[in-house]
C-alpha positions in Angstrom: 1.3 38.8 136.5 1.0 35.0 135.8 -1.6 35.1 138.3 -3.9 37.7 136.4 -3.2 35.3 133.1 -4.0 32.4 134.9 -7.4 34.2 136.2 -8.1 35.1 132.5 -7.8 31.7 131.4 -10.0 30.5 134.0 -12.8 33.2 132.8 -12.4 32.3 129.5 -13.2 28.5 130.2 -16.2 29.3 132.3 -17.6 31.5 129.7 -17.2 28.5 127.2 -18.9 25.9 129.9 -21.7 28.2 130.4 -21.7 27.8 134.2 -19.5 30.1 136.2 -19.3 32.2 139.1 -20.6 35.2 141.0 -19.8 37.1 143.9 -21.5 35.9 146.8 -23.1 38.1 149.1 -24.0 37.8 152.8 -27.3 36.8 154.1 -29.2 39.6 155.8 -32.2 39.6 157.9 -33.9 43.3 157.0 -35.7 44.4 159.9 -38.7 46.6 159.8 -38.1 50.2 158.6 -34.7 51.9 159.2 -33.9 49.3 161.9 -32.4 47.1 159.1 -29.5 44.6 160.4 -26.3 45.1 158.2 -23.1 43.3 157.0 -23.0 40.7 159.7 -19.7 40.4 159.0 -18.6 43.9 159.9 -19.5 46.2 162.4 -23.4 46.3 162.3 -25.0 49.4 164.2 -28.1 48.1 164.2 -29.0 51.3 166.7 -28.7 53.9 164.0 -31.4 54.2 161.2 -28.8 55.8 158.9 -27.4 52.3 158.2 -30.6 51.3 156.4 -30.6 49.8 153.2 -33.0 48.2 150.6 -36.7 48.4 151.4 -38.5 45.5 153.5 -42.1 44.5 153.4 -43.8 46.2 156.6 -45.6 43.4 157.3 -42.5 41.3 157.6 -39.4 42.2 159.8 -37.5 39.0 158.3 -37.5 39.4 154.4 -34.2 38.3 152.6 -33.3 41.0 150.0 -32.1 40.5 146.9 -28.7 39.3 145.9 -26.9 42.5 144.5 -23.8 40.8 143.4 -20.4 41.8 143.2 -21.5 45.0 141.0 -22.5 46.7 144.4 -18.8 47.6 144.9 -19.2 50.6 142.1 -19.0 53.5 144.7 -18.5 51.6 148.1 -14.9 52.6 148.1 -14.3 48.8 149.4 -12.9 45.8 147.9 -15.0 42.5 147.1 -14.9 40.8 150.5 -16.8 38.4 152.3 -19.9 40.2 153.9 -20.5 42.8 151.2 -24.2 42.1 149.7 -27.4 40.4 150.6 -28.6 37.1 149.7 -30.7 36.0 146.9 -34.5 35.6 147.1 -35.1 32.1 147.3 -38.6 31.1 145.5 -39.5 32.2 142.0 -42.4 34.9 141.9 -44.2 36.2 138.7 -42.7 39.0 136.9 -43.5 42.0 138.9 -42.9 45.0 137.0 -43.2 48.0 139.0 -44.4 46.3 141.7 -45.4 48.2 144.5 -42.5 49.2 147.1 -39.9 47.2 144.7 -36.9 48.7 142.9 -35.9 47.7 139.4 -33.0 45.5 140.8 -35.2 43.5 142.9 -37.9 42.2 140.5 -37.8 38.7 139.9 -37.5 37.4 136.5 -38.3 33.4 136.8 -36.0 32.9 133.6 -32.9 34.3 135.3 -33.5 33.4 138.9 -31.5 30.5 140.5 -33.7 27.8 141.9 -31.2 25.6 143.7 -31.4 22.1 144.4 -34.5 21.0 146.8 -33.2 18.9 149.9 -37.0 18.3 151.6 -38.1 21.1 152.9 -35.1 23.2 152.2 -33.5 24.5 149.2 -29.8 24.5 148.5 -28.4 27.4 147.0 -24.8 27.3 145.6 -23.0 29.8 143.6 -19.2 31.0 142.9 -18.0 33.9 141.6 -14.8 35.0 139.6 -13.7 38.6 139.6 -11.0 40.2 138.1 -10.2 43.9 139.6 -7.9 46.5 138.8 -6.7 49.3 141.3 -4.3 51.7 140.5 -3.6 52.8 143.9 -4.0 49.3 146.1 -2.7 51.2 149.5 -4.7 54.3 148.8 -1.6 56.6 149.6 -1.5 60.4 148.4 1.6 59.9 146.4 3.7 57.1 144.7 0.7 54.9 143.7 1.0 51.4 143.1 -1.0 49.6 141.2 -2.3 46.0 140.7 -4.6 43.0 139.6 -6.6 41.2 142.0 -8.4 37.9 141.4 -11.2 37.3 143.6 -12.8 34.0 143.7 -15.7 33.7 145.8 -17.8 30.2 146.4 -21.1 30.1 148.7 -23.4 27.8 149.8 -26.7 28.8 151.4 -29.5 26.4 152.6 -32.6 28.1 153.1 -35.7 26.9 154.6 -39.2 26.6 152.6 -41.5 26.8 154.8 -45.5 28.4 155.1 -44.5 29.4 158.8 -41.0 29.6 160.6 -37.8 29.8 158.9 -34.4 28.3 159.1 -31.3 29.3 157.2 -27.6 28.5 156.8 -24.7 30.5 155.1 -21.3 29.3 154.7 -19.3 31.7 152.3 -15.6 32.3 151.4 -13.6 35.2 149.3 -10.1 34.5 148.3 -8.3 37.7 146.7 -5.0 36.8 144.9 -2.8 40.2 144.1 -0.9 39.8 140.7 2.3 41.5 141.8 2.0 41.9 145.3 1.2 38.6 147.2 1.9 40.0 150.7 -1.9 42.0 150.5 -3.5 38.5 149.4 -6.4 38.1 151.7 -8.8 34.9 152.6 -11.7 36.0 154.5 -14.9 33.4 155.2 -18.1 33.6 157.2 -20.4 31.3 159.0 -23.9 31.9 159.6 -27.4 30.7 160.9 -30.4 32.9 161.4 -34.2 32.0 161.9 -37.6 33.3 162.7 -40.1 32.1 164.8 -44.0 32.9 164.0 -45.8 32.9 167.3 -48.8 34.2 165.9 -50.1 36.0 163.0 -49.0 39.4 164.3 -46.3 38.2 166.8 -42.6 36.9 165.5 -39.3 36.4 166.9 -35.9 36.1 164.8 -32.6 35.4 165.8 -28.9 35.3 164.2 -25.3 34.1 165.0 -22.7 34.8 162.7 -18.9 34.4 162.7 -16.7 35.9 160.1 -12.9 36.5 159.3 -12.2 39.9 157.4 -9.4 41.6 156.5 -9.4 45.9 156.9 -9.0 47.7 153.6 -6.1 50.0 153.2 -8.4 52.5 152.0 -10.5 52.5 155.7 -10.5 56.1 157.0 -9.7 54.6 160.5 -6.3 53.4 159.4 -3.3 55.0 161.3 0.0 55.3 159.3 1.5 52.4 161.1 -1.1 50.2 159.6 0.2 51.2 156.1 3.8 50.1 157.1 2.5 46.5 158.0 3.7 43.9 155.9 0.2 42.5 155.2 -3.6 44.0 155.9 -5.0 43.8 159.3 -7.2 40.8 159.7 -9.7 40.5 162.1 -12.8 38.2 163.3 -16.2 39.0 164.4 -18.7 37.0 166.3 -22.4 38.0 166.1 -25.1 37.5 168.0 -28.5 39.2 167.4 -32.3 38.7 168.6 -35.4 40.6 167.7 -39.1 40.9 169.0 -41.8 42.1 166.8 -45.5 42.4 167.8 -48.5 44.4 166.5 -52.0 44.8 167.5 -54.5 47.3 166.2 -52.6 49.9 164.3 -49.7 49.7 166.7 -46.2 48.1 166.1 -43.7 47.4 168.5 -40.5 46.1 167.6 -37.3 45.3 169.5 -33.5 44.2 168.8 -30.7 43.1 170.7 -27.4 42.7 169.4 -23.9 41.6 170.7 -20.8 41.8 168.5 -17.3 40.7 169.3 -14.3 41.8 167.2 -10.7 40.5 167.7 -7.9 42.2 165.7 -4.8 40.1 164.8 -1.2 42.0 165.3 1.0 42.1 162.2 4.6 42.7 161.2 6.1 45.8 160.5 8.1 46.4 157.3 10.5 49.0 158.7 12.4 47.7 161.8 11.3 44.2 161.8 8.8 44.8 164.8 5.3 44.1 165.6 2.2 45.8 164.6 -0.1 45.5 168.0 -3.8 45.6 166.8 -5.0 43.9 169.8 -5.9 47.1 171.4 -8.5 47.2 169.3 -10.2 44.2 170.5 -13.9 45.2 171.8 -17.2 44.2 172.7 -20.2 46.1 171.4 -23.6 45.7 172.7 -26.7 47.3 171.7 -30.4 47.3 172.4 -33.1 49.3 170.0 -36.8 49.6 170.4 -39.3 51.0 168.3 -43.0 52.3 168.5 -44.8 53.0 165.3 -48.5 53.7 164.6 -49.9 53.1 161.1 -51.8 56.4 159.6 -52.6 54.3 156.7 -51.8 50.8 155.2 -48.9 52.3 153.3 -47.7 54.7 156.0 -46.4 54.7 159.4 -44.9 57.4 161.9 -42.6 56.1 164.4 -40.5 56.8 167.3 -37.4 54.8 167.5 -34.8 54.7 170.4 -31.4 53.0 171.3 -28.8 52.4 174.0 -24.9 51.0 173.3 -22.0 49.9 175.3 -18.5 49.6 173.7 -16.4 47.9 175.7 -12.3 47.3 174.7 -10.2 44.6 176.3 -6.9 46.6 176.5 -5.5 50.0 176.9 -5.1 52.0 173.5 -1.5 51.8 172.6 -0.7 55.2 171.8 -2.9 57.0 174.2 -2.8 54.6 177.3 -6.3 54.6 178.1 -9.5 52.6 177.5 -11.7 53.6 174.5 -15.0 52.5 176.6 -17.9 54.6 176.0 -21.7 54.0 176.3 -24.2 56.5 174.2 -27.9 56.6 172.8 -29.9 57.9 170.0 -33.7 58.9 169.8 -35.4 59.4 166.2 -38.9 59.9 164.9 -39.6 58.9 161.6 -42.0 58.6 158.7 -42.2 55.4 156.8 -44.3 55.9 153.5 -45.5 54.1 150.2 -47.1 56.5 147.8 -48.3 54.0 144.9 -45.9 51.9 144.9 -43.5 54.5 143.1 -42.0 56.6 145.8 -41.6 55.0 148.8 -39.0 54.7 152.0 -38.3 56.8 155.2 -37.3 59.6 156.5 -36.1 60.6 160.0 -34.5 62.9 162.6 -33.4 63.2 166.1 -30.5 63.4 168.5 -27.2 61.6 168.7 -24.9 61.0 172.2 -21.8 59.2 172.5 -20.4 59.6 176.1 -16.3 58.3 176.5 -15.2 57.4 180.2 -12.0 58.9 179.6 -11.3 62.3 179.9 -9.0 62.0 177.0 -11.7 61.5 174.5 -13.9 63.9 173.6 -17.7 63.1 173.6 -20.0 63.8 170.6 -23.5 65.2 170.8 -25.5 66.3 167.8 -28.4 66.0 165.5 -28.9 62.8 163.7 -30.8 62.3 160.6 -31.4 60.3 157.6 -33.5 59.3 154.5 -33.8 55.9 152.5 -35.8 57.0 149.4 -36.6 55.0 146.5 -38.3 56.3 143.5 -39.6 54.2 140.6 -40.1 57.5 138.1 -40.6 54.9 134.9 -41.2 51.2 134.9 -37.7 50.7 134.1 -36.0 53.2 136.1 -35.2 53.5 140.1 -33.7 56.5 141.6 -32.5 55.7 145.2 -31.2 58.1 147.8 -29.4 57.6 150.9 -28.6 60.1 153.5 -27.2 59.6 157.3 -25.3 60.3 160.1 -23.4 58.1 162.3 -20.7 57.9 165.2 -18.0 55.6 163.9 -14.9 54.1 166.3 -11.6 54.9 165.4 -8.2 54.4 166.8 -6.4 57.2 165.7 -4.3 58.7 168.3 -6.4 61.5 170.3 -9.8 61.1 168.7 -12.5 59.5 170.5 -14.6 58.7 167.3 -15.5 60.3 164.0 -18.7 61.5 162.9 -19.5 60.1 159.4 -22.1 62.2 157.2 -23.1 60.8 153.8 -25.1 60.9 150.8 -25.8 58.5 148.3 -27.5 59.0 145.1 -28.1 55.5 142.8 -29.8 55.2 139.8 -30.9 51.9 138.0 -32.1 51.1 134.5 -33.5 48.1 132.9 -32.0 48.0 129.4 -33.6 45.1 128.5 -35.2 42.4 130.8 -31.9 40.8 131.2 -29.6 43.8 130.7 -29.2 46.4 134.4 -27.4 49.2 134.2 -26.8 51.0 137.6 -25.0 54.4 138.2 -23.8 55.9 141.4 -22.5 59.1 143.2 -21.7 59.7 146.6 -20.4 62.4 149.1 -18.9 61.4 152.7 -17.7 63.9 155.4 -15.9 62.1 158.1 -14.9 64.5 161.1 -12.5 63.2 163.6 -13.2 64.6 167.0 -10.8 65.9 169.2 -7.9 66.2 166.4 -9.5 68.6 163.9 -9.0 66.2 161.0 -11.8 66.3 158.5 -12.1 64.1 155.6 -14.4 64.7 152.5 -15.0 61.7 150.2 -16.2 61.4 146.6 -17.5 58.9 144.9 -19.2 58.1 141.2 -19.3 54.8 139.6 -21.1 52.7 137.3 -21.7 49.3 136.3 -23.5 47.0 133.9 -25.3 43.1 134.5 -26.3 41.0 131.7 -28.5 37.9 133.0 -27.5 34.9 130.7 -29.8 32.8 132.0 -30.8 31.6 135.7 -27.5 30.0 136.0 -25.1 32.3 134.5 -24.8 35.9 134.3 -21.7 38.3 133.6 -20.9 42.0 135.0 -18.4 44.8 134.4 -17.9 48.0 136.9 -15.8 51.0 137.4 -15.6 53.3 140.1 -13.6 56.8 141.1 -12.8 57.6 144.7 -11.3 60.9 146.2 -10.7 61.4 149.6 -9.7 65.0 150.5 -8.5 65.6 153.9 -6.9 68.6 155.5 -4.4 66.1 156.7 -2.6 65.8 153.3 -1.3 62.0 154.1 -4.8 60.8 154.7 -5.8 62.2 150.7 -5.7 59.7 148.1 -7.5 59.1 144.7 -8.2 55.4 143.2 -9.6 54.2 139.8 -11.1 51.0 140.1 -12.4 48.4 137.5 -13.9 45.2 138.0 -15.2 42.3 135.7 -16.5 39.3 136.6 -18.6 35.9 136.2 -21.3 34.2 137.9 -22.6 30.7 138.1 -25.4 29.3 140.4 -27.3 26.2 140.7 
C-alpha cells in the first residue's frame, strides 16, 4: 500500500504544479483504407482489414492519428502498457468543429494542443503520465480473486519532422507498472521506433517503419495456458518490426502495397509450484506478410477496392506440449467500399474469405468468411458514434489448438460535453473460437471515461471498465472491474 500512497502524493504534487503526466501512446502509420498499420509493439496483422481503427485521409497513407491517451483502456480488456495508442497530431490546426471525415476526439483545439519545441525543421514533443489503476481481479481467474492498485508511469519523447514534403519521425517511450501489494507482477515495457515517408511525386509515395519493443503479456490474455498463471511473473517478450509501403495513384485508380516482417521472442520464466522453469521460447516466431490493394474512385469521397494478402508464420522451436512446429501460411481476399457521406457518415465495409493452413496434421486448418466494418457517424456536431466489426485468425499456444478465430463487435459513443470536456463510452462483444479443441469464449465489455483538457500542457482523465469472459471451459472464465485515474503533462 506504500506504493499507492506514494503515487497519490506525487499525483497531488503534479496537480499543484500544473504540469503533469500523460499516458504515452505509440506512433502509428495510418495506411489508406482498412490496411492501416496497428500497434507496432504488439502482433500487427496488417493483412487483415478487420484490425483497422481511426480513419485516415484518402489522399495521405501516412498521416498520424490523434493521441487518444490512456482513457482508451475503457473496454479494451488490456492494462495500460507500451504501445496502446497513437501519436499526437503535430501541428496546430484551426478548430475544425464537425469537419468532414473527422470524429469528435480527433478535432484540434489550438488552445489545448501541445506544441512541443522546435528543433530546426523538427519538433520535439515530450510528455509524461502518471496513472493509478485499480483491478479487482489482477490474475483474471474464475475463483479466489485478488485485487490490487497499480501505479503506471509512462514517459514519452517524440521527434517529428515539420516538412512540406517527406517525413521522418522518431519515438522513445517507456511504461513502468508498479503494483502496491504484488511486486512480482511489476512490469517494464518500452518502445523505440522510427518511421518515414518519401514523396516521390504528387501521386507516388514510399513509407517505412522500424521498431523494437519489450512488452509483457497480460494475465487476461485469451491465449494464456494455465502454466502462465503459475509463473512467478508475467510473460515478457520482445518484438522487432520492419514495414514498408508503396502507394501510387493514376486517374481514378489507387494502388497500395505493404510488406511487414515481425520477429517475436519470449522470455522463459519461473514456476511458483515445484521451483521449475516455465518454457516460453517455443513461442518464438517470425511473421511475414504482404498485402496489396487496388481501389477505384467512384467519386472524390467514395472508393471501391479489392484487397488480398498472404502470410507466413514460422516458429523457431517445436511446441513444448504438442511436440511439433506451429508453422503455417494463409491468405485472405476482401472486397469493400470506403465512403464519406457529407462528412457525417464515413468509413468502410468489406467482406471476403480467410484461410490459414498448418504444416502439421495435428493442427486444424481454418477456412471461412471474413468481414468487417469501420463506421463513424457524427450525428450531431458534438457526438460521434463508432462501430467496429471484424473477424481474424489469431495465433495461440493452447495445446492441441492451431489458432483461435476472433469475431468482434465494438460500439463507442464520444460526446463533447464542453470544448475541453470529453465523455467516452464503449460496449463490446468478442467471440473467440479455439480450433481443434472445442473451446469457445464469449467476452463482454462495457466502459466509459471522462477527460478534462486544462490547457495545452495539462489534462486529467478517469475511466471505468467491466470485462466478463464466459468460456465453455469454466477455468478460463473471469470477470474484472477496473478503474483508472490519471494526469498528463506535455510540453
